[in-house]
C-alpha positions as CSV (number, residue, x, y, z in Angstrom):
1,X,0.0,0.0,0.0
2,X,2.8,2.4,0.9
3,X,4.6,1.7,-2.4
4,X,1.5,2.2,-4.4
5,X,0.9,5.6,-2.7
6,X,4.6,6.6,-3.2
7,X,4.6,5.8,-6.9
8,X,1.3,7.5,-7.4
9,X,2.7,10.7,-6.0
10,X,5.7,10.4,-8.3
11,X,3.4,9.9,-11.3
12,X,1.4,13.0,-10.4
13,X,4.6,15.0,-10.0
14,X,5.9,13.8,-13.4
15,X,2.6,14.6,-15.0
16,X,2.7,18.1,-13.6
17,X,6.2,18.7,-14.8
18,X,5.1,18.0,-18.3
19,X,2.8,20.9,-18.2
20,X,5.4,23.4,-16.9
21,X,6.6,24.1,-20.4
22,X,3.3,25.4,-21.6
23,X,2.5,27.5,-18.5
24,X,3.6,31.1,-18.0
25,X,6.3,31.9,-15.4
26,X,3.9,32.6,-12.5
27,X,2.0,29.4,-13.2
28,X,5.2,27.4,-13.4
29,X,6.2,28.6,-10.0
30,X,2.9,27.8,-8.4
31,X,2.8,24.4,-10.0
32,X,6.4,23.7,-8.9
33,X,5.6,24.5,-5.4
34,X,2.6,22.3,-5.6
35,X,4.7,19.5,-7.1
36,X,7.3,19.8,-4.5
37,X,4.7,19.8,-1.7
38,X,3.1,16.7,-3.2
39,X,6.5,15.1,-3.5
40,X,7.3,15.8,0.1
41,X,3.9,14.6,1.2
42,X,4.4,11.4,-0.9
43,X,7.8,10.8,0.8
44,X,6.3,11.2,4.3
45,X,3.2,9.1,3.5
46,X,5.3,6.5,1.7
47,X,7.5,6.0,4.7
48,X,4.7,5.6,7.2
49,X,3.6,2.3,8.8
50,X,0.4,1.9,10.7
51,X,0.2,-0.8,13.4
52,X,-3.1,-1.9,14.9
53,X,-3.5,-2.6,18.6
54,X,-3.5,-6.3,18.1
55,X,-0.5,-6.2,15.8
56,X,3.3,-5.8,15.9
57,X,5.6,-4.4,13.2
58,X,8.8,-6.3,12.4
59,X,11.3,-4.1,10.6
60,X,13.7,-5.6,8.0
61,X,16.4,-3.3,6.7
62,X,17.2,-4.0,3.1
63,X,19.8,-1.3,2.1
64,X,22.2,1.2,3.4
65,X,23.6,-0.7,6.3
66,X,26.5,-3.0,7.3
67,X,26.0,-6.7,6.9
68,X,25.3,-8.8,9.9
69,X,28.2,-10.5,11.6
70,X,28.5,-14.2,11.0
71,X,26.1,-16.2,13.1
72,X,24.0,-13.2,14.0
73,X,20.4,-13.1,12.9
74,X,19.0,-9.9,14.6
75,X,20.6,-6.5,13.9
76,X,21.6,-4.6,17.0
77,X,23.2,-1.5,15.6
78,X,21.4,-0.8,12.3
79,X,22.9,-3.6,10.3
80,X,21.0,-5.0,7.3
81,X,18.5,-7.6,8.2
82,X,15.8,-8.0,10.9
83,X,15.9,-5.3,13.4
84,X,15.7,-5.9,17.2
85,X,13.3,-3.0,17.7
86,X,9.7,-3.7,17.0
87,X,6.8,-1.3,16.1
88,X,3.9,-1.0,18.5
89,X,0.4,0.2,17.8
90,X,0.1,3.6,16.0
91,X,1.7,5.5,13.1
92,X,5.4,5.1,12.4
93,X,7.3,7.3,9.8
94,X,10.7,7.1,8.1
95,X,10.5,3.5,6.9
96,X,11.0,4.1,3.2
97,X,10.1,1.2,1.0
98,X,13.4,1.3,-0.8
99,X,15.3,1.0,2.5
100,X,13.0,-1.0,4.9
101,X,10.5,-3.7,4.7
102,X,7.9,-3.8,7.6
103,X,6.0,-7.1,8.2
104,X,2.9,-6.9,10.3
105,X,2.3,-9.9,12.6
106,X,-0.5,-10.6,15.1
107,X,0.2,-10.6,18.8
108,X,0.0,-13.9,20.6
109,X,-2.6,-14.8,23.2
110,X,-1.8,-17.7,25.6
111,X,-5.2,-19.1,26.7
112,X,-6.1,-20.2,30.2
113,X,-4.8,-23.7,31.0
114,X,-1.8,-23.3,28.8
115,X,1.6,-21.7,28.9
116,X,3.8,-20.1,26.2
117,X,7.0,-22.0,25.5
118,X,9.6,-19.6,24.0
119,X,12.5,-20.3,21.7
120,X,15.1,-17.7,20.8
121,X,16.6,-17.7,17.3
122,X,19.5,-15.4,18.3
123,X,21.6,-14.6,21.3
124,X,24.6,-16.0,23.1
125,X,25.1,-19.7,22.7
126,X,23.9,-22.0,25.4
127,X,26.5,-23.0,28.0
128,X,28.2,-26.4,27.5
129,X,26.0,-29.4,28.5
130,X,23.0,-27.1,29.0
131,X,19.7,-27.9,27.1
132,X,17.8,-24.7,28.1
133,X,18.7,-21.1,28.7
134,X,18.8,-19.9,32.3
135,X,15.5,-18.6,33.7
136,X,14.7,-14.9,33.6
137,X,13.4,-13.0,36.5
138,X,10.8,-11.4,34.3
139,X,9.1,-12.8,31.2
140,X,8.7,-9.2,29.8
141,X,12.5,-8.7,29.9
142,X,12.9,-12.0,28.0
143,X,10.4,-10.9,25.3
144,X,11.8,-7.4,24.9
145,X,14.3,-8.0,22.1
146,X,16.6,-5.1,23.0
147,X,16.8,-6.1,26.6
148,X,17.2,-9.7,25.7
149,X,20.1,-9.1,23.4
150,X,21.7,-6.5,25.6
151,X,21.6,-8.6,28.7
152,X,23.2,-11.7,27.0
153,X,20.1,-13.7,26.3
154,X,20.8,-17.2,25.2
155,X,19.6,-18.6,21.9
156,X,17.6,-21.8,21.9
157,X,14.8,-23.1,24.2
158,X,14.1,-20.8,27.1
159,X,13.3,-22.1,30.7
160,X,11.0,-19.1,31.4
161,X,7.5,-19.5,30.1
162,X,4.6,-17.2,29.4
163,X,1.6,-17.5,31.6
164,X,-1.9,-16.9,30.1
165,X,-2.3,-13.5,28.6
166,X,-1.5,-11.4,25.4
167,X,2.1,-10.7,24.4
168,X,3.7,-8.5,21.7
169,X,7.1,-9.8,20.7
170,X,9.6,-9.8,17.9
171,X,8.6,-12.8,15.8
172,X,12.0,-12.7,14.0
173,X,13.8,-13.2,17.4
174,X,11.4,-15.3,19.4
175,X,9.1,-18.2,18.6
176,X,6.2,-18.8,21.0
177,X,4.3,-22.1,21.2
178,X,1.3,-22.7,23.4
179,X,1.5,-25.9,25.4
180,X,-0.7,-27.3,28.1
181,X,-0.1,-26.4,31.7
182,X,0.7,-29.2,34.1
183,X,-2.4,-30.7,35.8
184,X,-1.8,-33.1,38.6
185,X,-4.9,-35.3,39.2
186,X,-6.1,-36.5,42.5
187,X,-4.6,-39.9,43.4
188,X,-1.4,-39.1,41.7
189,X,1.8,-37.1,42.2
190,X,4.2,-35.7,39.6
191,X,7.9,-36.2,39.8
192,X,10.0,-33.6,37.9
193,X,13.1,-34.4,36.0
194,X,14.7,-31.0,35.6
195,X,16.9,-30.3,32.5
196,X,17.5,-26.7,33.6
197,X,18.7,-25.1,36.8
198,X,21.6,-25.3,39.2
199,X,23.9,-28.3,39.2
200,X,24.6,-30.1,42.4
201,X,28.3,-30.2,43.3
202,X,29.9,-33.6,43.9
203,X,29.4,-34.6,47.5
204,X,26.5,-32.2,48.0
205,X,24.6,-33.7,51.0
206,X,21.3,-32.5,49.6
207,X,21.7,-34.8,46.5
208,X,20.8,-38.5,46.9
209,X,22.1,-40.8,44.2
210,X,19.7,-43.6,43.2
211,X,21.1,-45.9,40.6
212,X,23.4,-43.1,39.5
213,X,20.5,-40.6,39.2
214,X,20.6,-37.7,41.7
215,X,17.6,-36.7,43.8
216,X,18.0,-33.0,44.1
217,X,16.2,-30.0,45.6
218,X,14.0,-27.9,43.4
219,X,15.7,-25.5,40.9
220,X,18.5,-28.1,40.4
221,X,19.2,-30.3,37.5
222,X,18.1,-33.9,38.2
223,X,15.1,-35.6,39.7
224,X,13.5,-33.4,42.3
225,X,13.3,-35.1,45.6
226,X,10.0,-33.5,46.4
227,X,7.0,-34.4,44.1
228,X,4.3,-32.1,43.0
229,X,1.0,-32.8,44.7
230,X,-2.5,-32.6,43.0
231,X,-3.2,-29.2,41.5
232,X,-2.4,-27.0,38.5
233,X,1.1,-25.7,37.7
234,X,2.3,-23.2,35.1
235,X,5.5,-25.1,34.3
236,X,7.7,-25.5,31.3
237,X,7.1,-29.2,30.7
238,X,10.0,-29.3,28.2
239,X,12.6,-28.1,30.7
240,X,10.9,-29.8,33.6
241,X,9.8,-33.2,32.4
242,X,6.9,-34.6,34.5
243,X,6.4,-38.2,35.4
244,X,3.0,-39.1,36.8
245,X,3.0,-41.7,39.6
246,X,-0.2,-43.2,41.0
247,X,-0.5,-43.1,44.8
248,X,-3.8,-45.0,45.0
249,X,-3.8,-48.6,45.9
250,X,-2.5,-51.0,43.2
251,X,-3.9,-54.5,43.0
252,X,-2.1,-57.1,40.9
253,X,-4.1,-60.3,40.4
254,X,-2.6,-63.6,39.2
255,X,-5.2,-66.3,38.8
256,X,-5.7,-69.5,36.8
257,X,-7.9,-69.9,33.8
258,X,-11.6,-70.1,34.3
259,X,-11.6,-67.3,36.9
260,X,-12.7,-63.8,36.1
261,X,-9.9,-61.7,34.7
262,X,-8.5,-58.8,36.8
263,X,-10.1,-55.4,36.4
264,X,-8.5,-52.0,36.3
265,X,-6.2,-50.9,37.8
266,X,-5.2,-54.5,38.3
267,X,-2.7,-56.1,36.0
268,X,-1.9,-59.8,35.4
269,X,0.9,-61.8,34.0
270,X,0.9,-65.2,32.4
271,X,2.9,-68.1,33.7
272,X,6.5,-68.3,32.9
273,X,7.7,-71.2,30.6
274,X,7.3,-74.5,32.5
275,X,4.2,-73.5,34.3
276,X,1.5,-76.0,34.9
277,X,-0.8,-76.5,31.9
278,X,-4.3,-75.1,32.0
279,X,-7.5,-75.8,30.2
280,X,-7.6,-72.3,28.8
281,X,-5.1,-69.8,27.3
282,X,-5.7,-67.1,30.0
283,X,-3.6,-68.6,32.8
284,X,-2.5,-65.8,35.0
285,X,-1.6,-67.8,38.1
286,X,1.7,-68.3,39.8
287,X,3.1,-71.8,39.2
288,X,5.0,-73.5,42.1
289,X,6.6,-76.8,42.8
290,X,6.3,-78.6,46.1
291,X,9.0,-80.5,48.0
292,X,7.5,-83.8,46.9
293,X,7.6,-82.9,43.2
294,X,4.0,-81.7,42.5
295,X,3.6,-78.6,40.2
296,X,0.4,-76.6,40.4
297,X,-0.9,-73.1,39.9
298,X,-1.8,-70.8,42.8
299,X,-4.1,-67.8,42.6
300,X,-2.5,-64.8,44.2
301,X,-3.5,-61.2,44.7
302,X,-1.1,-58.5,45.9
303,X,-2.2,-55.1,47.1
304,X,0.4,-52.4,47.3
305,X,0.9,-48.6,47.0
306,X,3.5,-46.0,46.4
307,X,3.5,-43.2,48.9
308,X,4.0,-39.7,47.5
309,X,7.3,-39.1,49.3
310,X,8.7,-42.3,47.7
311,X,7.6,-41.6,44.1
312,X,10.9,-39.7,43.2
313,X,12.9,-42.7,44.3
314,X,11.0,-45.0,42.0
315,X,11.3,-42.6,39.1
316,X,15.1,-42.4,39.6
317,X,15.2,-46.2,39.9
318,X,12.7,-47.2,37.1
319,X,12.1,-44.2,35.0
320,X,8.4,-44.2,34.6
321,X,7.0,-46.9,36.9
322,X,3.5,-46.7,35.4
323,X,4.5,-46.9,31.8
324,X,3.6,-50.0,29.9
325,X,6.4,-52.1,28.4
326,X,6.7,-55.3,26.5
327,X,8.0,-57.8,29.0
328,X,10.4,-60.2,27.3
329,X,9.9,-63.1,29.7
330,X,6.1,-62.9,29.8
331,X,5.6,-61.7,26.2
332,X,2.9,-59.4,27.6
333,X,2.6,-55.7,28.1
334,X,3.1,-54.9,31.8
335,X,3.7,-51.9,33.9
336,X,7.4,-51.3,34.6
337,X,6.8,-51.5,38.4
338,X,5.0,-54.8,38.0
339,X,7.4,-56.3,35.4
340,X,10.6,-55.4,37.3
341,X,9.6,-55.6,41.0
342,X,6.1,-56.9,41.9
343,X,5.9,-60.0,39.7
344,X,9.5,-61.3,40.2
345,X,9.1,-60.9,44.0
346,X,5.7,-62.7,44.1
347,X,7.0,-65.6,42.0
348,X,10.3,-66.1,43.8
349,X,8.8,-65.9,47.3
350,X,5.9,-68.3,46.6
351,X,8.2,-70.8,44.9
352,X,10.6,-70.6,47.8
353,X,7.8,-71.3,50.3
354,X,6.4,-74.2,48.2
355,X,9.7,-76.0,47.9
356,X,9.9,-76.4,51.7
357,X,6.5,-78.2,51.9
358,X,4.7,-81.2,50.6
359,X,1.8,-80.5,48.2
360,X,-0.9,-81.5,50.7
361,X,0.9,-79.5,53.4
362,X,0.9,-76.5,51.1
363,X,-2.9,-76.9,50.6
364,X,-3.7,-77.4,54.2
365,X,-1.6,-74.5,55.5
366,X,-3.0,-71.9,53.1
367,X,-3.6,-69.2,55.8
368,X,-0.1,-69.7,57.2
369,X,1.4,-69.4,53.7
370,X,-0.6,-66.3,53.2
371,X,0.8,-64.7,56.3
372,X,4.3,-65.8,55.6
373,X,4.2,-64.5,52.0
374,X,2.8,-61.2,53.2
375,X,5.8,-60.8,55.6
376,X,8.3,-61.7,53.0
377,X,6.8,-59.7,50.1
378,X,6.4,-56.7,52.4
379,X,10.1,-56.8,53.3
380,X,11.1,-57.3,49.7
381,X,9.0,-54.4,48.4
382,X,10.2,-52.1,51.2
383,X,13.6,-52.3,49.6
384,X,12.1,-50.4,46.7
385,X,10.1,-48.1,48.9
386,X,6.8,-49.7,47.9
387,X,4.3,-50.3,50.6
388,X,2.6,-53.7,50.7
389,X,-1.0,-53.7,52.0
390,X,-1.5,-57.4,51.9
391,X,-0.9,-60.7,50.0
392,X,-4.0,-62.9,49.5
393,X,-3.9,-66.6,48.4
394,X,-6.9,-67.7,46.5
395,X,-7.5,-71.2,45.1
396,X,-4.6,-73.7,45.1
397,X,-5.1,-75.7,42.0
398,X,-3.5,-79.0,43.0
399,X,-6.1,-80.7,40.9
400,X,-4.7,-79.1,37.8
401,X,-2.9,-82.4,36.9
402,X,-3.9,-86.0,37.1
403,X,-1.2,-86.7,39.7
404,X,-2.6,-83.9,41.9
405,X,-6.1,-85.2,41.5
406,X,-5.0,-88.6,42.6
407,X,-3.2,-87.2,45.6
408,X,-6.3,-85.2,46.6
409,X,-8.4,-88.3,46.2
410,X,-6.3,-90.3,48.6
411,X,-6.5,-87.3,51.0
412,X,-10.3,-87.3,50.6
413,X,-10.5,-91.0,51.3
414,X,-8.3,-90.7,54.3
415,X,-10.4,-87.9,55.7
416,X,-13.6,-89.9,55.1
417,X,-12.1,-92.8,57.0
418,X,-10.9,-90.6,59.8
419,X,-14.3,-89.0,60.0
420,X,-16.0,-92.4,60.2
421,X,-13.6,-93.5,62.9
422,X,-14.3,-90.4,64.8
423,X,-18.0,-91.0,64.4
424,X,-17.7,-94.5,65.7
425,X,-15.7,-93.3,68.7
426,X,-18.2,-90.6,69.4
427,X,-21.1,-93.2,69.2
428,X,-19.2,-95.5,71.5
429,X,-18.6,-92.6,73.9
430,X,-22.2,-91.7,73.7
431,X,-23.3,-95.3,74.6
432,X,-20.8,-95.5,77.5
433,X,-22.1,-92.2,78.7
434,X,-25.7,-93.3,78.5
435,X,-24.8,-96.5,80.5
436,X,-23.0,-94.5,83.1
437,X,-26.0,-92.2,83.3
438,X,-28.4,-95.2,83.8
439,X,-26.1,-96.7,86.4
440,X,-25.8,-93.4,88.1
441,X,-29.6,-92.9,88.1
442,X,-30.1,-96.4,89.7
443,X,-27.4,-95.8,92.3
444,X,-29.0,-92.5,93.1
445,X,-32.4,-94.1,93.5
446,X,-30.9,-96.8,95.8
447,X,-29.1,-94.2,97.8
448,X,-32.3,-92.3,98.2
449,X,-34.2,-95.4,99.4
450,X,-31.3,-96.3,101.7
451,X,-31.3,-92.9,103.1
452,X,-35.1,-92.9,103.6
453,X,-34.9,-96.3,105.4
454,X,-32.0,-95.2,107.6
455,X,-33.9,-92.1,108.5
456,X,-37.1,-94.1,109.3
457,X,-35.1,-96.4,111.6
458,X,-33.6,-93.5,113.3
459,X,-37.1,-91.9,113.7
460,X,-38.6,-95.1,115.1
461,X,-35.7,-95.6,117.5
462,X,-36.2,-92.1,118.7
463,X,-40.0,-92.7,119.0
464,X,-39.3,-95.9,121.0
465,X,-37.0,-94.1,123.3
466,X,-39.6,-91.4,123.7
467,X,-42.3,-94.0,124.6
468,X,-40.0,-95.7,127.1
469,X,-39.3,-92.4,128.7
470,X,-43.0,-91.5,128.8
471,X,-43.9,-95.0,130.2
472,X,-41.3,-94.6,132.9
473,X,-42.6,-91.2,133.7
474,X,-46.2,-92.4,133.8
475,X,-45.2,-95.4,136.0
476,X,-43.2,-93.3,138.4
477,X,-46.2,-90.9,138.4
478,X,-48.6,-93.7,139.2
479,X,-46.2,-95.0,141.9
480,X,-46.0,-91.5,143.4
481,X,-49.8,-91.1,143.2
482,X,-50.4,-94.5,144.6
483,X,-48.0,-94.0,147.4
484,X,-49.6,-90.7,148.2
485,X,-53.1,-92.1,148.1
486,X,-52.0,-95.1,150.2
487,X,-50.6,-92.7,152.7
488,X,-53.8,-90.7,152.6
489,X,-56.0,-93.7,153.0
490,X,-53.8,-95.0,155.8
491,X,-54.1,-91.7,157.6
492,X,-57.9,-91.6,157.0
493,X,-58.3,-95.2,158.2
494,X,-56.2,-94.4,161.2
495,X,-58.2,-91.3,162.0
496,X,-61.8,-92.2,160.9
497,X,-61.7,-95.9,160.7
498,X,-62.0,-98.2,157.7
499,X,-65.8,-98.2,157.5
500,X,-66.1,-94.4,157.6
501,X,-63.5,-94.0,154.9
502,X,-65.4,-96.4,152.6
503,X,-68.6,-94.5,153.1
504,X,-66.8,-91.2,152.2
505,X,-65.5,-92.7,149.0
506,X,-69.0,-94.0,148.1
507,X,-70.5,-90.6,148.8
508,X,-67.8,-88.9,146.6
509,X,-68.7,-91.2,143.7
510,X,-72.4,-90.3,144.2
511,X,-71.6,-86.6,144.2
512,X,-69.5,-87.0,141.0
513,X,-72.5,-88.7,139.3
514,X,-70.7,-91.9,138.8
515,X,-73.1,-93.9,141.1
516,X,-76.9,-94.0,140.6
517,X,-78.6,-93.0,143.8
518,X,-81.9,-94.9,143.3
519,X,-81.2,-98.3,144.6
520,X,-81.7,-101.2,142.3
521,X,-81.1,-103.8,145.0
522,X,-83.7,-104.4,147.6
523,X,-82.4,-104.1,151.0
524,X,-84.1,-105.7,154.0
525,X,-83.3,-106.7,157.5
526,X,-82.2,-104.8,160.4
527,X,-78.6,-105.8,160.4
528,X,-76.1,-103.0,160.7
529,X,-74.5,-103.8,157.3
530,X,-77.7,-103.6,155.3
531,X,-77.2,-100.2,153.9
532,X,-73.6,-100.8,153.0
533,X,-74.5,-104.0,151.4
534,X,-77.1,-102.3,149.3
535,X,-74.7,-99.6,148.1
536,X,-72.1,-102.2,147.4
537,X,-74.5,-104.2,145.3
538,X,-75.5,-101.2,143.3
539,X,-71.8,-100.4,142.6
540,X,-71.1,-103.9,141.5
541,X,-74.1,-103.8,139.2
542,X,-73.0,-100.6,137.5
543,X,-69.5,-101.8,137.1
544,X,-70.4,-105.3,135.9
545,X,-70.6,-105.8,132.1
546,X,-74.2,-106.0,130.7
547,X,-75.5,-109.4,129.9
548,X,-76.2,-110.2,126.3
549,X,-79.8,-109.9,125.2
550,X,-81.8,-113.1,124.5
551,X,-82.4,-113.8,121.0
């Protein structure tokens, strides 16, 4: 556009000059002034450059300057070639088309969730053995071409990145590429392998060598000893290479064909050559051989985890522990952690345990084997800073071979015989117990009767003793009463006489109603004993038993 305008003005001036010859002197002067004005205006307009607010002007000097030194791309002191200074928004003059070429580029916008990775085409060479230029304190100073070159900016990939925003820069000096920011998901950490920063000196106590790889503090070259926890990071993932390590529980399942296959995140591995044959092709179990020569598969499940603080150690040791590789021995794709640590440890430990036991002993001591394997695998994984949460033994497929089936059959028969023997012994003990119970019941009944008889004898003896004592008491009482009465009668007889005493006794009986007063015996005669005889007869009649009635 500027060139078209410039040559248009020149054409107008040339056309006006052709008319100077035909015009009078005054007209020629006026036209000359006009032509000169138009020419000057054309020069000014032709050297102008307009830059919009979303654009940047890149100046390239074509003539009238010194050539660039060898190896230099950007002109610093007006040499021919791309200039360091850029043109911002507005009008810019003095850039004549025959001297300069101005290219208009768009500014760059780094969107949210991304960062700008910067590469410099010019500057000082990178230091020896360095892959990235040292970090800048300010990204704006890095993008300012004059400041960048004046302060010894390094050519090549830059460590400093651009955070989300809009940037105006010299596209001849810098190249900006938008890349994704680092997002660390929950359940994972990120270990950084830094290709830029300070170098740890030999013997630095802060650097921990793992398999020849240093674990270093942040801002140092090497594997950072401190991982990045879940969150978002504006990080140059070219200079700081991230390795994602899962910190959730890992479950590795190895089981024989016919069982359900392991689900994510579980992995499984096939048997090594020489494993027991299976009916299917998906045999993921661990094959063992017992002390008595039986080979059989065992279903095993291992639960483990990598703590966040131990993730850098595993990265230094294995590279990317969660990457999937083709395992040569298994001919399967496995995680690096599983292929190099988990699976070899599981196989070796279970085979070592099995070779110390007979096959049937291995089957019968499953819980003990599970506990023993857990302790050994926990200790083995701890060497690699992997936490073992448990080892679980599933089915032990001793019946996978005919020999194993025969061995189990003999075991089954033996158990049946033992159970029958135990049953017979229990029945015998039950009969003996029942007989003892009956005998005990009979003895108890006899003891009860004997006790009752003994008690009855004792009661009767005591009753007899009581009657004897009572009889003795009554006899003594009668003796005492008789003696008293005898003494009383004797005194009465001595005092009143025998006949008077007898009359008193008869009268006492009459008074007590024991003798009927009306005489039933006829008394006659004048003898002195007539009355007494009548009373005596009456008494004898009352005391005599009644004669039986005539039939």
